[in-house]
C-alpha positions as CSV (number, residue, x, y, z in Angstrom):
1,M,-27.7,-2.2,0.1
2,K,-24.7,-3.7,-1.2
3,T,-23.8,-7.1,0.0
4,T,-20.5,-8.9,-0.8
5,N,-19.4,-12.4,-0.7
6,S,-17.1,-12.7,2.4
7,A,-14.7,-15.1,0.5
8,N,-14.3,-12.6,-2.3
9,P,-14.8,-8.9,-1.4
10,F,-14.7,-7.9,-5.2
11,D,-17.6,-10.2,-6.1
12,V,-20.7,-8.0,-5.9
13,I,-24.1,-9.6,-5.4
14,P,-26.8,-7.6,-7.3
15,S,-29.2,-5.7,-5.2
16,D,-31.6,-2.7,-5.5
17,I,-28.9,0.0,-4.6
18,V,-25.3,-0.7,-5.6
19,T,-22.7,1.5,-4.1
20,I,-19.0,1.4,-4.5
21,R,-17.0,0.4,-1.4
22,H,-14.5,3.3,-0.7
23,N,-12.1,4.5,1.9
24,P,-12.8,8.1,3.0
25,R,-9.0,8.6,3.5
26,L,-8.2,8.0,-0.1
27,V,-8.9,11.5,-1.3
28,S,-7.2,13.2,1.6
29,W,-4.2,10.8,1.1
30,M,-3.9,11.7,-2.6
31,L,-4.1,15.5,-1.8
32,S,-1.6,15.2,1.0
33,V,0.9,13.3,-1.2
34,W,0.5,15.8,-4.0
35,L,0.8,18.9,-1.7
36,G,3.8,17.4,0.0
37,T,5.5,16.7,-3.3
38,V,4.8,20.2,-4.5
39,A,6.3,21.6,-1.3
40,G,9.4,19.4,-1.9
41,G,9.7,20.8,-5.3
42,G,9.8,24.2,-3.9
43,V,12.5,23.2,-1.5
44,F,14.6,21.7,-4.3
45,G,14.1,24.9,-6.3
46,A,15.4,26.9,-3.3
47,L,18.4,24.6,-3.1
48,V,19.1,25.0,-6.8
49,A,19.3,28.8,-6.2
50,F,21.2,28.6,-2.9
51,Q,24.3,30.4,-4.3
52,S,22.4,33.5,-5.2
53,P,20.2,34.3,-2.1
54,P,18.0,37.0,-3.9
55,A,16.8,34.4,-6.4
56,I,15.7,31.9,-3.7
57,P,12.0,33.1,-3.5
58,L,11.7,33.0,-7.2
59,F,13.1,29.6,-7.5
60,L,11.0,28.4,-4.6
61,V,7.9,29.3,-6.6
62,I,9.2,27.9,-9.8
63,G,10.1,24.7,-8.1
64,C,6.6,24.4,-6.6
65,V,5.0,25.0,-10.1
66,W,7.4,22.7,-11.8
67,A,6.8,19.8,-9.3
68,A,3.0,20.4,-9.5
69,V,3.1,19.8,-13.3
70,G,5.8,17.2,-13.2
71,S,4.0,15.1,-10.6
72,I,0.8,14.7,-12.6
73,P,1.8,11.4,-14.1
74,S,2.9,10.1,-10.7
75,M,-0.3,11.3,-9.0
76,L,-2.4,9.4,-11.8
77,V,-0.6,6.2,-10.9
78,A,-1.1,7.0,-7.2
79,A,-4.8,7.4,-7.8
80,A,-5.0,4.1,-9.6
81,L,-3.0,2.4,-6.9
82,G,-5.1,3.9,-4.2
83,F,-8.2,3.0,-5.9
84,A,-7.1,-0.6,-6.6
85,L,-5.9,-0.9,-2.8
86,R,-8.7,1.0,-1.4
87,S,-9.7,-1.7,1.0
88,F,-6.2,-1.7,2.4
89,M,-5.7,2.0,2.6
90,S,-6.7,2.0,6.2
91,N,-3.2,0.8,7.0
92,S,-1.1,3.9,7.8
93,S,2.2,2.1,6.9
94,L,0.9,1.4,3.4
95,R,-0.2,5.0,3.0
96,I,3.3,6.3,4.1
97,V,5.2,3.8,1.8
98,L,3.1,4.5,-1.2
99,G,3.3,8.2,-0.6
100,A,7.1,8.1,-0.3
101,L,7.2,6.1,-3.6
102,C,4.9,8.6,-5.3
103,G,6.9,11.6,-4.0
104,F,10.3,10.0,-5.0
105,S,9.0,9.2,-8.5
106,A,7.5,12.6,-9.0
107,G,10.7,14.3,-7.8
108,V,12.9,12.2,-10.2
109,V,10.6,12.8,-13.2
110,S,10.3,16.5,-12.5
111,A,14.1,17.0,-12.1
112,L,15.4,14.8,-14.9
113,A,16.9,17.9,-16.6
114,F,19.3,18.2,-13.6
115,G,20.9,14.9,-14.3
116,P,22.2,13.2,-11.1
117,M,20.5,15.9,-8.9
118,A,17.3,14.1,-9.9
119,I,17.9,11.6,-7.1
120,V,18.2,14.4,-4.5
121,A,14.9,15.9,-5.9
122,G,13.4,12.4,-5.5
123,V,14.5,12.2,-2.0
124,I,13.2,15.7,-1.2
125,G,9.9,14.9,-3.0
126,A,9.5,11.7,-0.9
127,S,10.3,13.5,2.3
128,G,7.6,16.1,1.4
129,A,5.0,13.5,0.6
130,V,5.7,11.6,3.8
131,A,5.4,14.8,5.8
132,G,2.2,15.5,4.0
133,V,0.8,12.1,4.8
134,V,1.9,12.3,8.5
135,I,0.3,15.6,8.9
136,S,-2.9,14.6,7.2
137,E,-3.0,11.5,9.5
138,S,-2.6,13.7,12.6
139,R,-5.3,16.1,11.5
140,M,-7.8,13.3,10.6
141,S,-7.2,11.4,13.9
142,R,-7.8,14.7,15.8
143,S,-11.0,15.3,13.9
144,Q,-12.2,11.7,14.6
145,D,-11.4,12.2,18.3
146,A,-13.5,15.3,18.3
147,V,-16.4,13.5,16.7
148,C,-16.2,10.6,19.2
149,A,-16.0,12.8,22.3
């Protein structure tokens, strides 16, 4: 069993079995932010090809792949922040705000080649990340309700 000092939650008192305190929503949060950002990249890719409708499906796929690769640095920062703030990650507002920041930064980094349109890509990435977090939240609350019933 792991025991902690109530005054300092990071101060671990040695015991026979040491476990790391974690939040089970952390991994699902990271995946939902990443998937939402990738979906936002696809939407941005489709918007880029809006003038030539036959190219929209191709640019949708290219946007998703580009956002998936471009969001890796942002997701590494999100993982570090999520792990550092794991005891506070039960707060849904914090998960949504951090997800929006991660999605925005990933969108901007992925679309730097487009100049000022990178801000639009950031907004779309943030929207996708927030949508991913909200969908993940609703699925998790439904699954917990089913377990409690």
